[in-house]
N, C-alpha and C positions, 0 to 999 in steps of 0.2 A: 527236446528243450525243456528245461525245468520251469516251473511256474515263476520262480523268482527272476529268471532271466528275461521272461516276457515283460514283467513289470519294470525292470530296470531300464529297458529300452524305451519305455513310454508308448508302446504300441499294443494293440489287442484289447480284449475286453477286460483284462485284469489290470490295465494301466491305472496308476494312481496319480492324483493331482497333488500339487503342493497344498499344504493346509494353510489357511489364513489368507486374508486379502492383502493386496499390495497397499502400502501406505499412501494416503492421499497427498498429492502435491499441494503445497501451500503457495497461493499466488503471491508474488512479490512485485513491489513498485518502488521507484526511486524518488527520494525527496528532491524537489527541484532546487533547494537551497544547498544542502550538503552533498547531494548526489549519491547518498548511501542507499543501497537496496535493503528494504525491510519487508517483512510480511505486510500485506495490504491492510490488515486490520489494525496494525500499529500506527498507521499514518492517518492524517486527516485529509479528506478530499475536498477540493474547492472546484466549483464548476462555473463556467461562463455560460449564462443562459442565452436564449435566442435574442432577448432584449439587449444583451451586452453587459448585464450586471454580473458581478462576481459574488457568489454566495457560498456558504458552507454546505456541504452535502454529507450529513452524518450517515445516511443510509447507503451512500455510494451508488445510488440508482437514478439520480436525476439526469435528465437529458441535457446534453451540451458537452462542450470541451472541458475535460477535467485535468487537474494537476494535484499532486500530493505533496504535503509538507509533514515533517516530523511533529510530534506532540510537545515540542520544546520551543520556548520563546526565542532562543538564539536563531534557530532555523527560520522562524517567522520573520524576525527582524531582518535577517539576511535576504530572505525572499522578497520582502517589501522594499528594502532600501536599494538593493542591487538590481531591482526590476526583473528578477528571475521569474516571478509569477506572471508579469506582463508578457514575457517572452514565451513561457510555457502555455499560457492561455491565448496567445496571439491577439492581445487586446491592450488598450490603454486603460488601466484601472483609474477610476475617477478619484479625486482627493477625498470625497465623502466616503466612498467605498473603502479606500485605503485606510482611513481613520477607523472605520467600523472593524476592519480586520485587525488593525493594531490594537484596538480595545479588547478584542477576543484574545489576541496573543498575550496581552498583559496578564491574563488570568492563568496562563499555562506556566508550568515550572520552567525555569530559565535553561537548565541543562539536564541531561539524563542522570539518573541516580548512579552511584558508583557500582562497579561490576559486582554481581552477586546479590544486589538489593533491587527488588522490583517494587514499584508503588502500587 
C-alpha cells in the first residue's frame, strides 16, 4: 500500500486532519413581536425578575424569565400594545413599567435601515 493511500482513508499514523476549525454557531432568538429569528446579539433582552418587575437586561445574564425584542420602535410598540411581552414573560406588566419601556422604545429607530445599510 502506498503512503498516499493510507492517508486518504484517514487511518494509520500518517492520517491527516482537516485544517482549520469549524465555524462557531451563532445563537439565535426570536423577537416576540415580529417573530423573526435574529442573532441573539442583535436583540434586546427583557427579563421578569423574581419580584415580578420587567427590566432591560443589556448583559443577557440576569436571572429570571427572558424575552427578546428587535432594536426597532415598531417591534417594541407591537410588543407592548398587543401584550406579546406579557404573554412571553408570563406576567401582567404594570402601567408604570409599561410606560418606562415605552420611553426606552421612543429612543430607538422606528424601522430597520434599508438593505445594505447598517447603522
